[in-house]
N, CA, C and O atoms as a MOPAC input file, in Angstrom:
PM7 MOZYME 1SCF
protein

 N      0.83400 1    -1.19200 1     0.00000 1
 C      0.00000 1     0.00000 1     0.00000 1
 C      0.87600 1     1.25200 1     0.00000 1
 O      0.71200 1     2.10100 1    -0.87600 1
 N      1.81200 1     1.39600 1     0.96400 1
 C      2.60100 1     2.61800 1     1.05900 1
 C      3.61800 1     2.72700 1    -0.07100 1
 O      3.88800 1     3.82100 1    -0.56400 1
 N      4.18300 1     1.58700 1    -0.48100 1
 C      5.16300 1     1.62200 1    -1.56200 1
 C      4.51800 1     2.02600 1    -2.88400 1
 O      5.15400 1     2.65800 1    -3.72700 1
 N      3.25000 1     1.65700 1    -3.05600 1
 C      2.52700 1     1.96300 1    -4.29000 1
 C      1.86900 1     3.33600 1    -4.25900 1
 O      1.34700 1     3.79600 1    -5.27400 1
 N      1.89100 1     3.99400 1    -3.10100 1
 C      1.24300 1     5.30300 1    -2.92500 1
 C     -0.23200 1     5.26700 1    -3.32900 1
 O     -0.71700 1     6.12300 1    -4.06900 1
 N     -0.92200 1     4.25600 1    -2.82300 1
 C     -2.36800 1     4.17300 1    -3.05500 1
 C     -3.02600 1     3.72000 1    -1.76300 1
 O     -2.43300 1     2.98800 1    -0.97100 1
 N     -4.23700 1     4.15600 1    -1.56500 1
 C     -4.97600 1     3.77200 1    -0.37800 1
 C     -5.58500 1     2.39300 1    -0.52900 1
 O     -5.78300 1     1.90300 1    -1.64100 1
 N     -5.87700 1     1.77500 1     0.59900 1
 C     -6.53900 1     0.47800 1     0.62000 1
 C     -7.70700 1     0.58300 1     1.58400 1
 O     -7.54100 1     0.94900 1     2.74700 1
 N     -8.90100 1     0.25300 1     1.07900 1
 C    -10.12000 1     0.31600 1     1.88900 1
 C    -10.26800 1     1.70900 1     2.52100 1
 O    -10.35600 1     2.71000 1     1.81100 1
 N    -10.29400 1     1.76300 1     3.84400 1
 C    -10.48100 1     3.05000 1     4.53400 1
 C     -9.16900 1     3.77200 1     4.80700 1
 O     -9.17900 1     4.89700 1     5.30600 1
 N     -8.03300 1     3.14400 1     4.48600 1
 C     -6.72800 1     3.73500 1     4.75300 1
 C     -6.33100 1     4.68300 1     3.63000 1
 O     -6.51800 1     4.38400 1     2.45000 1
 N     -5.78600 1     5.82000 1     4.01200 1
 C     -5.33900 1     6.81500 1     3.02600 1
 C     -3.92100 1     6.49100 1     2.56500 1
 O     -3.14300 1     5.86700 1     3.28700 1
 N     -3.60600 1     6.92500 1     1.35400 1
 C     -2.22600 1     6.78700 1     0.90100 1
 C     -1.40700 1     7.88400 1     1.59300 1
 O     -1.97900 1     8.87000 1     2.05600 1
 N     -0.08100 1     7.73200 1     1.67100 1
 C      0.74100 1     8.62600 1     2.50100 1
 C      0.55600 1    10.12400 1     2.26700 1
 O      0.45600 1    10.87900 1     3.23500 1
 N      0.50700 1    10.57600 1     1.02000 1
 C      0.37700 1    12.02900 1     0.81100 1
 C     -1.00000 1    12.52400 1     1.23200 1
 O     -1.12600 1    13.64800 1     1.71900 1
 N     -2.02800 1    11.71200 1     1.05500 1
 C     -3.36700 1    12.08900 1     1.52500 1
 C     -3.38200 1    12.19100 1     3.04800 1
 O     -4.00600 1    13.08700 1     3.61600 1
 N     -2.69200 1    11.26700 1     3.69400 1
 C     -2.62400 1    11.26200 1     5.15000 1
 C     -1.94700 1    12.53500 1     5.67000 1
 O     -2.42200 1    13.14800 1     6.62600 1
 N     -0.85600 1    12.92300 1     5.05000 1
 C     -0.15400 1    14.14900 1     5.44400 1
 C     -1.04200 1    15.37100 1     5.23000 1
 O     -1.07000 1    16.27000 1     6.07100 1
 N     -1.76500 1    15.41300 1     4.11500 1
 C     -2.67600 1    16.53500 1     3.84600 1
 C     -3.79300 1    16.58900 1     4.88000 1
 O     -4.18300 1    17.67400 1     5.31100 1
 N     -4.30900 1    15.43800 1     5.28200 1
 C     -5.36000 1    15.39700 1     6.29500 1
 C     -4.84000 1    15.89600 1     7.63600 1
 O     -5.52700 1    16.64200 1     8.33300 1
 N     -3.63100 1    15.48800 1     7.99500 1
 C     -3.01700 1    15.96200 1     9.24100 1
 C     -2.87000 1    17.48600 1     9.20100 1
 O     -3.17600 1    18.16600 1    10.18000 1
 N     -2.40400 1    18.01800 1     8.07300 1
 C     -2.23800 1    19.46800 1     7.93300 1
 C     -3.57500 1    20.19000 1     8.08900 1
 O     -3.64000 1    21.23600 1     8.73500 1
 N     -4.63600 1    19.64300 1     7.50700 1
 C     -5.95400 1    20.25900 1     7.62400 1
 C     -6.42000 1    20.29600 1     9.08000 1
 O     -6.96800 1    21.29900 1     9.53600 1
 N     -6.20000 1    19.20300 1     9.80100 1
 C     -6.60200 1    19.13800 1    11.20600 1
 C     -5.80300 1    20.14700 1    12.02500 1
 O     -6.37100 1    20.89500 1    12.82000 1
 N     -4.48800 1    20.16700 1    11.83000 1
 C     -3.63100 1    21.07500 1    12.59600 1
 C     -3.95900 1    22.53200 1    12.27600 1
 O     -3.94300 1    23.37800 1    13.17100 1
 N     -4.25500 1    22.83300 1    11.01800 1
 C     -4.56500 1    24.21600 1    10.63300 1
 C     -5.86800 1    24.73400 1    11.24300 1
 O     -6.08600 1    25.94400 1    11.28900 1
 N     -6.73200 1    23.84100 1    11.70900 1
 C     -7.97900 1    24.25400 1    12.35700 1
 C     -7.75200 1    24.72400 1    13.79600 1
 O     -8.60000 1    25.40100 1    14.37700 1
 N     -6.61700 1    24.36400 1    14.35300 1
 C     -6.32100 1    24.71600 1    15.74300 1
 C     -5.81200 1    26.15800 1    15.80500 1
 O     -4.90500 1    26.54900 1    15.06900 1
 N     -6.41100 1    26.92100 1    16.68800 1
 C     -6.01700 1    28.32300 1    16.88900 1
 C     -5.24800 1    28.42300 1    18.19100 1
 O     -5.74400 1    28.03000 1    19.24700 1
 N     -4.03600 1    28.95000 1    18.11500 1
 C     -3.19100 1    29.10500 1    19.28400 1
 C     -3.16600 1    30.56300 1    19.70600 1
 O     -3.11500 1    31.46500 1    18.87000 1
 N     -3.20400 1    30.78200 1    21.01600 1
 C     -3.04300 1    32.13900 1    21.53400 1
 C     -1.62300 1    32.62100 1    21.21800 1
 O     -1.41800 1    33.75900 1    20.79500 1
 N     -0.65300 1    31.73300 1    21.43200 1
 C      0.74900 1    32.00200 1    21.10000 1
 C      1.19700 1    30.88600 1    20.15200 1
 O      1.25400 1    29.72800 1    20.56700 1
 N      1.51500 1    31.20100 1    18.89500 1
 C      1.81300 1    30.15500 1    17.90900 1
 C      3.18800 1    29.50300 1    18.03800 1
 O      3.49800 1    28.56800 1    17.30100 1
 N      4.01500 1    29.98600 1    18.96800 1
 C      5.37800 1    29.47300 1    19.08900 1
 C      5.58100 1    28.75700 1    20.41400 1
 O      5.20100 1    29.25800 1    21.47200 1
 N      6.18400 1    27.57800 1    20.34100 1
 C      6.57700 1    26.82300 1    21.52900 1
 C      7.97900 1    27.27000 1    21.91400 1
 O      8.90100 1    27.20800 1    21.10000 1
 N      8.13900 1    27.72000 1    23.14900 1
 C      9.44000 1    28.18100 1    23.62800 1
 C      9.96400 1    27.15400 1    24.62400 1
 O      9.32900 1    26.86600 1    25.63800 1
 N     11.13100 1    26.61200 1    24.31300 1
 C     11.72500 1    25.59200 1    25.16800 1
 C     12.39000 1    26.24200 1    26.38000 1
 O     13.13100 1    27.21500 1    26.24100 1
 N     12.12500 1    25.70900 1    27.54900 1
 C     12.88200 1    26.08500 1    28.73300 1
 C     13.19100 1    24.76600 1    29.45800 1
 O     12.37800 1    23.84200 1    29.45600 1
 N     14.32100 1    24.69800 1    30.04700 1
 C     14.71700 1    23.45800 1    30.70900 1
 C     15.30300 1    22.47700 1    29.71300 1
 O     16.26900 1    22.79300 1    29.01800 1
 N     14.72300 1    21.29000 1    29.64200 1
 C     15.22300 1    20.24700 1    28.73300 1
 C     15.03200 1    20.65800 1    27.27900 1
 O     13.94000 1    21.05500 1    26.87100 1
 N     16.09400 1    20.56000 1    26.51500 1
 C     16.04400 1    20.91300 1    25.09600 1
 C     15.67500 1    19.68300 1    24.27700 1
 O     16.34000 1    18.65000 1    24.35700 1
 N     14.61300 1    19.80300 1    23.49000 1
 C     14.17700 1    18.73600 1    22.59900 1
 C     14.61200 1    19.06400 1    21.17800 1
 O     15.06000 1    18.19300 1    20.43200 1
 N     14.47200 1    20.31400 1    20.82400 1
 C     14.79200 1    20.78300 1    19.47700 1
 C     16.06000 1    21.63000 1    19.50400 1
 O     16.43700 1    22.17200 1    20.54300 1
 N     16.70600 1    21.73500 1    18.35400 1
 C     17.94400 1    22.52300 1    18.25700 1
 C     17.66600 1    24.00700 1    18.48600 1
 O     18.47600 1    24.70500 1    19.09500 1
 N     16.51300 1    24.49100 1    17.99600 1
 C     16.16200 1    25.90500 1    18.15900 1
 C     15.39800 1    26.10200 1    19.46200 1
 O     14.71600 1    25.19500 1    19.93800 1
 N     15.52000 1    27.29000 1    20.03100 1
 C     14.79000 1    27.59800 1    21.26100 1
 C     13.29400 1    27.78500 1    20.99200 1
 O     12.45400 1    27.40600 1    21.80800 1
 N     12.97700 1    28.37200 1    19.84000 1
 C     11.57600 1    28.63800 1    19.47900 1
 C     11.18800 1    27.77500 1    18.28000 1
 O     11.89000 1    27.73100 1    17.26900 1
 N     10.04600 1    27.08700 1    18.42000 1
 C      9.56600 1    26.20300 1    17.36300 1
 C      8.06600 1    26.45700 1    17.18100 1
 O      7.34000 1    26.56400 1    18.16900 1
 N      7.58500 1    26.55700 1    15.92100 1
 C      6.14700 1    26.72100 1    15.71500 1
 C      5.36300 1    25.52300 1    16.28200 1
 O      5.72900 1    24.36900 1    16.05600 1
 N      4.30000 1    25.80900 1    17.00600 1
 C      3.49800 1    24.74900 1    17.61600 1
 C      2.89700 1    23.81800 1    16.57100 1
 O      2.74400 1    22.62200 1    16.82100 1
 N      2.55800 1    24.35500 1    15.40800 1
 C      2.01900 1    23.49600 1    14.34400 1
 C      3.05500 1    22.46000 1    13.90500 1
 O      2.71200 1    21.32300 1    13.58100 1
 N      4.31000 1    22.86500 1    13.89900 1
 C      5.39600 1    21.95000 1    13.53600 1
 C      5.53700 1    20.84600 1    14.59000 1
 O      5.75700 1    19.68300 1    14.25300 1
 N      5.41000 1    21.21700 1    15.85700 1
 C      5.47700 1    20.23800 1    16.94300 1
 C      4.33700 1    19.22700 1    16.80400 1
 O      4.55500 1    18.02300 1    16.94100 1
 N      3.13500 1    19.70700 1    16.53400 1
 C      1.98900 1    18.81200 1    16.37100 1
 C      2.16000 1    17.89700 1    15.15900 1
 O      1.80100 1    16.72100 1    15.21700 1
 N      2.69900 1    18.42400 1    14.07400 1
 C      2.93100 1    17.60600 1    12.87900 1
 C      3.93500 1    16.49200 1    13.17300 1
 O      3.73300 1    15.34800 1    12.76800 1
 N      5.00300 1    16.82300 1    13.86900 1
 C      5.99600 1    15.81500 1    14.24400 1
 C      5.37300 1    14.74800 1    15.15000 1
 O      5.63900 1    13.55700 1    14.98800 1
 N      4.55500 1    15.17700 1    16.08900 1
 C      3.88400 1    14.24300 1    16.99000 1
 C      2.96600 1    13.30300 1    16.20300 1
 O      2.97100 1    12.09300 1    16.42700 1
 N      2.18400 1    13.86100 1    15.28900 1
 C      1.25300 1    13.04600 1    14.49600 1
 C      2.00300 1    12.01800 1    13.65400 1
 O      1.61000 1    10.85200 1    13.60300 1
 N      3.06800 1    12.43500 1    13.00200 1
 C      3.85400 1    11.51500 1    12.18000 1
 C      4.48000 1    10.42500 1    13.04400 1
 O      4.52700 1     9.26200 1    12.64300 1
 N      4.95700 1    10.79700 1    14.22100 1
 C      5.52600 1     9.81800 1    15.14000 1
 C      4.47500 1     8.78200 1    15.53900 1
 O      4.75000 1     7.58300 1    15.50600 1
 N      3.27300 1     9.23200 1    15.91600 1
 C      2.21000 1     8.31200 1    16.32800 1
 C      1.78900 1     7.39000 1    15.18400 1
 O      1.56800 1     6.19700 1    15.39300 1
 N      1.68000 1     7.93800 1    13.98800 1
 C      1.27900 1     7.12800 1    12.83200 1
 C      2.33700 1     6.07500 1    12.52400 1
 O      2.00300 1     4.91100 1    12.30200 1
 N      3.61100 1     6.47000 1    12.50700 1
 C      4.66500 1     5.50500 1    12.18400 1
 C      4.81200 1     4.45500 1    13.27200 1
 O      5.10400 1     3.29600 1    12.97600 1
 N      4.61200 1     4.84400 1    14.53600 1
 C      4.66600 1     3.86800 1    15.63800 1
 C      3.55700 1     2.84200 1    15.48100 1
 O      3.78800 1     1.64200 1    15.62900 1
 N      2.36100 1     3.31100 1    15.18400 1
 C      1.22100 1     2.41200 1    14.98700 1
 C      1.43400 1     1.50000 1    13.78900 1
 O      1.16700 1     0.30100 1    13.86100 1
 N      1.91400 1     2.06800 1    12.69000 1
 C      2.13800 1     1.27500 1    11.47400 1
 C      3.21200 1     0.20700 1    11.69500 1
 O      3.10600 1    -0.89700 1    11.16100 1
 N      4.23200 1     0.52800 1    12.47100 1
 C      5.32300 1    -0.42500 1    12.70900 1
 C      5.02000 1    -1.43900 1    13.78200 1
 O      5.76700 1    -2.40300 1    13.94700 1
 N      3.92600 1    -1.24400 1    14.52900 1
 C      3.58200 1    -2.19600 1    15.58800 1
 C      2.72300 1    -3.33600 1    15.07600 1
 O      2.48200 1    -4.29900 1    15.80400 1
 N      2.25800 1    -3.24900 1    13.84500 1
 C      1.42200 1    -4.33200 1    13.27000 1
 C      2.24400 1    -5.26100 1    12.42600 1
 O      1.71200 1    -6.22100 1    11.86800 1

């Protein structure tokens, strides 16, 4: 499915999945759009867009789920 870049049944193909994630994240309104790291550093930069953090989280969760089956 993923190698062929086509969906199967209810599953989206990879680019459709990324577009759907972007649509969901873009609906979220943040009072402050930037995540500022203090204490433990996760990212190389001190300031990171919150939408970018959410996108990374979503991709991580999807790949973890896909690799657990």
